[in-house]
LOLUMGU-29300 format. One record per residue (C-alpha): x negated, y, z negated; residue number from 1; chain. Coordinates in steps of 0.05 Angstrom, whole numbers. Layout:
BEGIN
<kekol xx="X" yy="Y" zz="Z" nr="NUM" kette="A"/>
...
This chain:
BEGIN
<kekol xx="91" yy="63" zz="65" nr="1" kette="A"/>
<kekol xx="91" yy="86" zz="-3" nr="2" kette="A"/>
<kekol xx="20" yy="65" zz="-17" nr="3" kette="A"/>
<kekol xx="-2" yy="101" zz="48" nr="4" kette="A"/>
<kekol xx="32" yy="163" zz="28" nr="5" kette="A"/>
<kekol xx="3" yy="168" zz="-39" nr="6" kette="A"/>
<kekol xx="-69" yy="161" zz="-15" nr="7" kette="A"/>
<kekol xx="-51" yy="216" zz="43" nr="8" kette="A"/>
<kekol xx="-19" yy="266" zz="-2" nr="9" kette="A"/>
<kekol xx="-75" yy="255" zz="-58" nr="10" kette="A"/>
<kekol xx="-127" yy="273" zz="-13" nr="11" kette="A"/>
<kekol xx="-90" yy="330" zz="29" nr="12" kette="A"/>
<kekol xx="-75" yy="359" zz="-39" nr="13" kette="A"/>
<kekol xx="-147" yy="359" zz="-63" nr="14" kette="A"/>
<kekol xx="-175" yy="379" zz="3" nr="15" kette="A"/>
<kekol xx="-130" yy="437" zz="8" nr="16" kette="A"/>
<kekol xx="-154" yy="463" zz="-60" nr="17" kette="A"/>
<kekol xx="-228" yy="449" zz="-40" nr="18" kette="A"/>
<kekol xx="-222" yy="488" zz="22" nr="19" kette="A"/>
<kekol xx="-194" yy="551" zz="-12" nr="20" kette="A"/>
<kekol xx="-248" yy="602" zz="-15" nr="21" kette="A"/>
<kekol xx="-220" yy="627" zz="-85" nr="22" kette="A"/>
<kekol xx="-245" yy="559" zz="-111" nr="23" kette="A"/>
<kekol xx="-301" yy="522" zz="-83" nr="24" kette="A"/>
<kekol xx="-288" yy="538" zz="-11" nr="25" kette="A"/>
<kekol xx="-318" yy="474" zz="27" nr="26" kette="A"/>
<kekol xx="-311" yy="397" zz="37" nr="27" kette="A"/>
<kekol xx="-297" yy="355" zz="-30" nr="28" kette="A"/>
<kekol xx="-317" yy="282" zz="-31" nr="29" kette="A"/>
<kekol xx="-270" yy="229" zz="-63" nr="30" kette="A"/>
<kekol xx="-269" yy="156" zz="-80" nr="31" kette="A"/>
<kekol xx="-198" yy="127" zz="-97" nr="32" kette="A"/>
<kekol xx="-177" yy="65" zz="-126" nr="33" kette="A"/>
<kekol xx="-102" yy="40" zz="-124" nr="34" kette="A"/>
<kekol xx="-80" yy="19" zz="-190" nr="35" kette="A"/>
<kekol xx="-12" yy="-14" zz="-193" nr="36" kette="A"/>
<kekol xx="0" yy="-44" zz="-260" nr="37" kette="A"/>
<kekol xx="14" yy="-21" zz="-337" nr="38" kette="A"/>
<kekol xx="-16" yy="-73" zz="-395" nr="39" kette="A"/>
<kekol xx="59" yy="-106" zz="-397" nr="40" kette="A"/>
<kekol xx="59" yy="-122" zz="-317" nr="41" kette="A"/>
<kekol xx="106" yy="-59" zz="-307" nr="42" kette="A"/>
<kekol xx="100" yy="-26" zz="-242" nr="43" kette="A"/>
<kekol xx="59" yy="35" zz="-257" nr="44" kette="A"/>
<kekol xx="29" yy="60" zz="-188" nr="45" kette="A"/>
<kekol xx="-26" yy="112" zz="-195" nr="46" kette="A"/>
<kekol xx="-92" yy="129" zz="-164" nr="47" kette="A"/>
<kekol xx="-162" yy="138" zz="-203" nr="48" kette="A"/>
<kekol xx="-204" yy="187" zz="-165" nr="49" kette="A"/>
<kekol xx="-276" yy="202" zz="-172" nr="50" kette="A"/>
<kekol xx="-296" yy="267" zz="-145" nr="51" kette="A"/>
<kekol xx="-361" yy="306" zz="-151" nr="52" kette="A"/>
<kekol xx="-362" yy="370" zz="-183" nr="53" kette="A"/>
<kekol xx="-372" yy="415" zz="-129" nr="54" kette="A"/>
<kekol xx="-362" yy="426" zz="-49" nr="55" kette="A"/>
<kekol xx="-412" yy="422" zz="13" nr="56" kette="A"/>
<kekol xx="-409" yy="489" zz="46" nr="57" kette="A"/>
<kekol xx="-405" yy="495" zz="120" nr="58" kette="A"/>
<kekol xx="-478" yy="531" zz="119" nr="59" kette="A"/>
<kekol xx="-506" yy="464" zz="85" nr="60" kette="A"/>
<kekol xx="-503" yy="494" zz="17" nr="61" kette="A"/>
<kekol xx="-473" yy="462" zz="-39" nr="62" kette="A"/>
<kekol xx="-427" yy="502" zz="-90" nr="63" kette="A"/>
<kekol xx="-414" yy="477" zz="-161" nr="64" kette="A"/>
<kekol xx="-350" yy="478" zz="-197" nr="65" kette="A"/>
<kekol xx="-346" yy="539" zz="-240" nr="66" kette="A"/>
<kekol xx="-322" yy="498" zz="-299" nr="67" kette="A"/>
<kekol xx="-319" yy="423" zz="-326" nr="68" kette="A"/>
<kekol xx="-260" yy="416" zz="-284" nr="69" kette="A"/>
<kekol xx="-252" yy="427" zz="-208" nr="70" kette="A"/>
<kekol xx="-181" yy="452" zz="-207" nr="71" kette="A"/>
<kekol xx="-125" yy="468" zz="-257" nr="72" kette="A"/>
<kekol xx="-85" yy="401" zz="-269" nr="73" kette="A"/>
<kekol xx="-18" yy="439" zz="-271" nr="74" kette="A"/>
<kekol xx="-27" yy="476" zz="-202" nr="75" kette="A"/>
<kekol xx="-55" yy="406" zz="-175" nr="76" kette="A"/>
<kekol xx="9" yy="375" zz="-206" nr="77" kette="A"/>
<kekol xx="64" yy="425" zz="-172" nr="78" kette="A"/>
<kekol xx="24" yy="427" zz="-101" nr="79" kette="A"/>
<kekol xx="23" yy="349" zz="-104" nr="80" kette="A"/>
<kekol xx="86" yy="338" zz="-124" nr="81" kette="A"/>
<kekol xx="124" yy="386" zz="-68" nr="82" kette="A"/>
<kekol xx="75" yy="347" zz="-20" nr="83" kette="A"/>
<kekol xx="95" yy="280" zz="-42" nr="84" kette="A"/>
<kekol xx="161" yy="296" zz="-42" nr="85" kette="A"/>
<kekol xx="160" yy="329" zz="30" nr="86" kette="A"/>
<kekol xx="127" yy="269" zz="61" nr="87" kette="A"/>
<kekol xx="181" yy="225" zz="32" nr="88" kette="A"/>
<kekol xx="234" yy="268" zz="64" nr="89" kette="A"/>
<kekol xx="200" yy="266" zz="122" nr="90" kette="A"/>
<kekol xx="199" yy="188" zz="117" nr="91" kette="A"/>
<kekol xx="270" yy="182" zz="108" nr="92" kette="A"/>
<kekol xx="291" yy="225" zz="166" nr="93" kette="A"/>
<kekol xx="245" yy="180" zz="216" nr="94" kette="A"/>
<kekol xx="284" yy="120" zz="186" nr="95" kette="A"/>
<kekol xx="221" yy="95" zz="150" nr="96" kette="A"/>
<kekol xx="259" yy="87" zz="84" nr="97" kette="A"/>
<kekol xx="314" yy="39" zz="116" nr="98" kette="A"/>
<kekol xx="319" yy="-9" zz="53" nr="99" kette="A"/>
<kekol xx="356" yy="51" zz="16" nr="100" kette="A"/>
<kekol xx="421" yy="45" zz="39" nr="101" kette="A"/>
<kekol xx="469" yy="77" zz="-5" nr="102" kette="A"/>
<kekol xx="497" yy="147" zz="30" nr="103" kette="A"/>
<kekol xx="464" yy="205" zz="-8" nr="104" kette="A"/>
<kekol xx="417" yy="166" zz="-51" nr="105" kette="A"/>
<kekol xx="349" yy="197" zz="-22" nr="106" kette="A"/>
<kekol xx="365" yy="260" zz="-28" nr="107" kette="A"/>
<kekol xx="391" yy="252" zz="-99" nr="108" kette="A"/>
<kekol xx="334" yy="219" zz="-120" nr="109" kette="A"/>
<kekol xx="281" yy="268" zz="-87" nr="110" kette="A"/>
<kekol xx="320" yy="325" zz="-111" nr="111" kette="A"/>
<kekol xx="314" yy="296" zz="-184" nr="112" kette="A"/>
<kekol xx="241" yy="288" zz="-173" nr="113" kette="A"/>
<kekol xx="230" yy="361" zz="-155" nr="114" kette="A"/>
<kekol xx="263" yy="380" zz="-226" nr="115" kette="A"/>
<kekol xx="211" yy="333" zz="-263" nr="116" kette="A"/>
<kekol xx="139" yy="351" zz="-282" nr="117" kette="A"/>
<kekol xx="89" yy="306" zz="-252" nr="118" kette="A"/>
<kekol xx="25" yy="283" zz="-285" nr="119" kette="A"/>
<kekol xx="-40" yy="297" zz="-260" nr="120" kette="A"/>
<kekol xx="-94" yy="282" zz="-303" nr="121" kette="A"/>
<kekol xx="-167" yy="308" zz="-299" nr="122" kette="A"/>
<kekol xx="-227" yy="294" zz="-342" nr="123" kette="A"/>
<kekol xx="-299" yy="315" zz="-336" nr="124" kette="A"/>
<kekol xx="-352" yy="260" zz="-345" nr="125" kette="A"/>
<kekol xx="-416" yy="304" zz="-337" nr="126" kette="A"/>
<kekol xx="-446" yy="263" zz="-397" nr="127" kette="A"/>
<kekol xx="-430" yy="194" zz="-378" nr="128" kette="A"/>
<kekol xx="-422" yy="188" zz="-297" nr="129" kette="A"/>
<kekol xx="-452" yy="119" zz="-302" nr="130" kette="A"/>
<kekol xx="-403" yy="92" zz="-346" nr="131" kette="A"/>
<kekol xx="-345" yy="123" zz="-307" nr="132" kette="A"/>
<kekol xx="-369" yy="94" zz="-242" nr="133" kette="A"/>
<kekol xx="-373" yy="23" zz="-278" nr="134" kette="A"/>
<kekol xx="-300" yy="34" zz="-303" nr="135" kette="A"/>
<kekol xx="-278" yy="55" zz="-235" nr="136" kette="A"/>
<kekol xx="-314" yy="-1" zz="-199" nr="137" kette="A"/>
<kekol xx="-281" yy="-57" zz="-249" nr="138" kette="A"/>
<kekol xx="-212" yy="-41" zz="-221" nr="139" kette="A"/>
<kekol xx="-236" yy="-63" zz="-151" nr="140" kette="A"/>
<kekol xx="-227" yy="-132" zz="-161" nr="141" kette="A"/>
<kekol xx="-185" yy="-139" zz="-218" nr="142" kette="A"/>
<kekol xx="-113" yy="-169" zz="-216" nr="143" kette="A"/>
<kekol xx="-49" yy="-150" zz="-261" nr="144" kette="A"/>
<kekol xx="-69" yy="-200" zz="-317" nr="145" kette="A"/>
<kekol xx="-125" yy="-242" zz="-335" nr="146" kette="A"/>
<kekol xx="-123" yy="-312" zz="-370" nr="147" kette="A"/>
<kekol xx="-159" yy="-285" zz="-433" nr="148" kette="A"/>
<kekol xx="-94" yy="-242" zz="-448" nr="149" kette="A"/>
<kekol xx="-43" yy="-304" zz="-440" nr="150" kette="A"/>
<kekol xx="-37" yy="-332" zz="-504" nr="151" kette="A"/>
<kekol xx="11" yy="-389" zz="-493" nr="152" kette="A"/>
<kekol xx="56" yy="-420" zz="-439" nr="153" kette="A"/>
<kekol xx="116" yy="-474" zz="-450" nr="154" kette="A"/>
<kekol xx="165" yy="-490" zz="-404" nr="155" kette="A"/>
<kekol xx="209" yy="-428" zz="-412" nr="156" kette="A"/>
<kekol xx="162" yy="-371" zz="-433" nr="157" kette="A"/>
<kekol xx="97" yy="-339" zz="-421" nr="158" kette="A"/>
<kekol xx="61" yy="-306" zz="-480" nr="159" kette="A"/>
<kekol xx="10" yy="-257" zz="-475" nr="160" kette="A"/>
<kekol xx="-26" yy="-196" zz="-510" nr="161" kette="A"/>
<kekol xx="-22" yy="-121" zz="-484" nr="162" kette="A"/>
<kekol xx="-45" yy="-53" zz="-508" nr="163" kette="A"/>
<kekol xx="10" yy="-2" zz="-523" nr="164" kette="A"/>
<kekol xx="-27" yy="66" zz="-504" nr="165" kette="A"/>
<kekol xx="39" yy="105" zz="-530" nr="166" kette="A"/>
<kekol xx="31" yy="72" zz="-596" nr="167" kette="A"/>
<kekol xx="-39" yy="92" zz="-616" nr="168" kette="A"/>
<kekol xx="-69" yy="36" zz="-574" nr="169" kette="A"/>
<kekol xx="-44" yy="-16" zz="-613" nr="170" kette="A"/>
<kekol xx="-52" yy="-89" zz="-587" nr="171" kette="A"/>
<kekol xx="16" yy="-127" zz="-583" nr="172" kette="A"/>
<kekol xx="45" yy="-191" zz="-565" nr="173" kette="A"/>
<kekol xx="100" yy="-199" zz="-511" nr="174" kette="A"/>
<kekol xx="140" yy="-258" zz="-492" nr="175" kette="A"/>
<kekol xx="179" yy="-260" zz="-418" nr="176" kette="A"/>
<kekol xx="218" yy="-312" zz="-389" nr="177" kette="A"/>
<kekol xx="177" yy="-351" zz="-337" nr="178" kette="A"/>
<kekol xx="214" yy="-321" zz="-278" nr="179" kette="A"/>
<kekol xx="211" yy="-250" zz="-301" nr="180" kette="A"/>
<kekol xx="133" yy="-264" zz="-315" nr="181" kette="A"/>
<kekol xx="120" yy="-286" zz="-244" nr="182" kette="A"/>
<kekol xx="171" yy="-229" zz="-223" nr="183" kette="A"/>
<kekol xx="128" yy="-172" zz="-252" nr="184" kette="A"/>
<kekol xx="63" yy="-206" zz="-228" nr="185" kette="A"/>
<kekol xx="87" yy="-208" zz="-156" nr="186" kette="A"/>
<kekol xx="101" yy="-131" zz="-161" nr="187" kette="A"/>
<kekol xx="27" yy="-125" zz="-154" nr="188" kette="A"/>
<kekol xx="7" yy="-164" zz="-98" nr="189" kette="A"/>
<kekol xx="-10" yy="-111" zz="-43" nr="190" kette="A"/>
<kekol xx="11" yy="-116" zz="30" nr="191" kette="A"/>
<kekol xx="-35" yy="-156" zz="71" nr="192" kette="A"/>
<kekol xx="-88" yy="-106" zz="103" nr="193" kette="A"/>
<kekol xx="-77" yy="-54" zz="54" nr="194" kette="A"/>
<kekol xx="-152" yy="-21" zz="31" nr="195" kette="A"/>
<kekol xx="-146" yy="-10" zz="-46" nr="196" kette="A"/>
<kekol xx="-209" yy="30" zz="-51" nr="197" kette="A"/>
<kekol xx="-217" yy="91" zz="-3" nr="198" kette="A"/>
<kekol xx="-268" yy="144" zz="12" nr="199" kette="A"/>
<kekol xx="-255" yy="214" zz="33" nr="200" kette="A"/>
<kekol xx="-295" yy="278" zz="55" nr="201" kette="A"/>
<kekol xx="-370" yy="277" zz="49" nr="202" kette="A"/>
<kekol xx="-362" yy="208" zz="16" nr="203" kette="A"/>
<kekol xx="-325" yy="177" zz="79" nr="204" kette="A"/>
<kekol xx="-361" yy="123" zz="110" nr="205" kette="A"/>
<kekol xx="-378" yy="152" zz="177" nr="206" kette="A"/>
<kekol xx="-410" yy="208" zz="152" nr="207" kette="A"/>
<kekol xx="-437" yy="195" zz="78" nr="208" kette="A"/>
<kekol xx="-506" yy="176" zz="95" nr="209" kette="A"/>
<kekol xx="-517" yy="242" zz="133" nr="210" kette="A"/>
<kekol xx="-477" yy="292" zz="89" nr="211" kette="A"/>
<kekol xx="-505" yy="262" zz="27" nr="212" kette="A"/>
<kekol xx="-574" yy="270" zz="47" nr="213" kette="A"/>
<kekol xx="-557" yy="348" zz="63" nr="214" kette="A"/>
<kekol xx="-530" yy="358" zz="-8" nr="215" kette="A"/>
<kekol xx="-590" yy="326" zz="-38" nr="216" kette="A"/>
<kekol xx="-635" yy="373" zz="-1" nr="217" kette="A"/>
<kekol xx="-593" yy="433" zz="-23" nr="218" kette="A"/>
<kekol xx="-599" yy="410" zz="-93" nr="219" kette="A"/>
<kekol xx="-675" yy="393" zz="-84" nr="220" kette="A"/>
<kekol xx="-660" yy="326" zz="-106" nr="221" kette="A"/>
<kekol xx="-707" yy="265" zz="-78" nr="222" kette="A"/>
<kekol xx="-667" yy="214" zz="-46" nr="223" kette="A"/>
<kekol xx="-655" yy="153" zz="-88" nr="224" kette="A"/>
<kekol xx="-705" yy="92" zz="-92" nr="225" kette="A"/>
<kekol xx="-687" yy="33" zz="-50" nr="226" kette="A"/>
<kekol xx="-693" yy="-26" zz="-96" nr="227" kette="A"/>
<kekol xx="-728" yy="-90" zz="-63" nr="228" kette="A"/>
<kekol xx="-687" yy="-133" zz="-105" nr="229" kette="A"/>
<kekol xx="-613" yy="-119" zz="-98" nr="230" kette="A"/>
<kekol xx="-601" yy="-154" zz="-165" nr="231" kette="A"/>
<kekol xx="-649" yy="-111" zz="-205" nr="232" kette="A"/>
<kekol xx="-622" yy="-78" zz="-260" nr="233" kette="A"/>
<kekol xx="-553" yy="-107" zz="-257" nr="234" kette="A"/>
<kekol xx="-519" yy="-144" zz="-315" nr="235" kette="A"/>
<kekol xx="-508" yy="-223" zz="-308" nr="236" kette="A"/>
<kekol xx="-443" yy="-238" zz="-282" nr="237" kette="A"/>
<kekol xx="-396" yy="-264" zz="-339" nr="238" kette="A"/>
<kekol xx="-316" yy="-286" zz="-338" nr="239" kette="A"/>
<kekol xx="-268" yy="-308" zz="-389" nr="240" kette="A"/>
<kekol xx="-277" yy="-375" zz="-403" nr="241" kette="A"/>
<kekol xx="-214" yy="-416" zz="-375" nr="242" kette="A"/>
<kekol xx="-218" yy="-469" zz="-431" nr="243" kette="A"/>
<kekol xx="-219" yy="-431" zz="-498" nr="244" kette="A"/>
<kekol xx="-200" yy="-363" zz="-469" nr="245" kette="A"/>
<kekol xx="-241" yy="-335" zz="-525" nr="246" kette="A"/>
<kekol xx="-316" yy="-340" zz="-500" nr="247" kette="A"/>
<kekol xx="-352" yy="-315" zz="-436" nr="248" kette="A"/>
<kekol xx="-376" yy="-355" zz="-384" nr="249" kette="A"/>
<kekol xx="-446" yy="-342" zz="-362" nr="250" kette="A"/>
<kekol xx="-479" yy="-357" zz="-291" nr="251" kette="A"/>
<kekol xx="-539" yy="-398" zz="-310" nr="252" kette="A"/>
<kekol xx="-563" yy="-416" zz="-235" nr="253" kette="A"/>
<kekol xx="-542" yy="-410" zz="-162" nr="254" kette="A"/>
<kekol xx="-550" yy="-465" zz="-118" nr="255" kette="A"/>
<kekol xx="-551" yy="-459" zz="-40" nr="256" kette="A"/>
<kekol xx="-500" yy="-500" zz="-3" nr="257" kette="A"/>
<kekol xx="-521" yy="-557" zz="38" nr="258" kette="A"/>
<kekol xx="-474" yy="-540" zz="97" nr="259" kette="A"/>
<kekol xx="-476" yy="-463" zz="93" nr="260" kette="A"/>
<kekol xx="-526" yy="-418" zz="66" nr="261" kette="A"/>
<kekol xx="-477" yy="-363" zz="55" nr="262" kette="A"/>
<kekol xx="-434" yy="-409" zz="8" nr="263" kette="A"/>
<kekol xx="-459" yy="-417" zz="-67" nr="264" kette="A"/>
<kekol xx="-441" yy="-465" zz="-123" nr="265" kette="A"/>
<kekol xx="-447" yy="-436" zz="-190" nr="266" kette="A"/>
<kekol xx="-464" yy="-476" zz="-249" nr="267" kette="A"/>
<kekol xx="-427" yy="-443" zz="-308" nr="268" kette="A"/>
<kekol xx="-437" yy="-452" zz="-383" nr="269" kette="A"/>
<kekol xx="-392" yy="-422" zz="-442" nr="270" kette="A"/>
């Protein structure tokens, strides 16, 4: 329920700002990816949102943002905080937060949240759009920790490396008891059926094709050329080596299965 409220409140906040005639006064588009972990496997739930820099007007015109950032982050954070806390209060009144059983605990927590500054971070990517899209795409199939980061496993502990972003992005080593390591890892297994990647506004699946065509027409941009080869221009897939944990495994050949053509067996080399 909390994940659903996070997606819903994030889009509601941005949608309201986009509809404001004092800003861009139109329909935004957004792709959001749910990310739940920090480098040390702690629970750090947040959304990465990719938003085009403008809005589709009701008359079919495109209105770009006035600056590099669509909306002021301070105003976004205040609006998002109020909307999220209000949604949690409604959920509590509806009995959806039944796992919190201590009397008065929900009100105390929500009141404390309203006195804390929330963080909404925004950054323009005008000069490296392809890099940002690639960066965001990698989160769609990532798990909380990869084999390459695990340095040692014994009968009691798991040792792995992580990046401490608060300490000038330094690489550090952490040792956790086996049970604690498994507990942290299980925090990031999503509920069955939950969609980690979602599209909103003119990027929603039901209308994206039609509305993107309108935007390209308004910007006098030709439609993208369809590639005959879906693999054209794509970087070869690589994976961390499960043996040495240092090298990269490269796909050198894909063989069709004898039973089903949709199944493939990959021959790999490190």
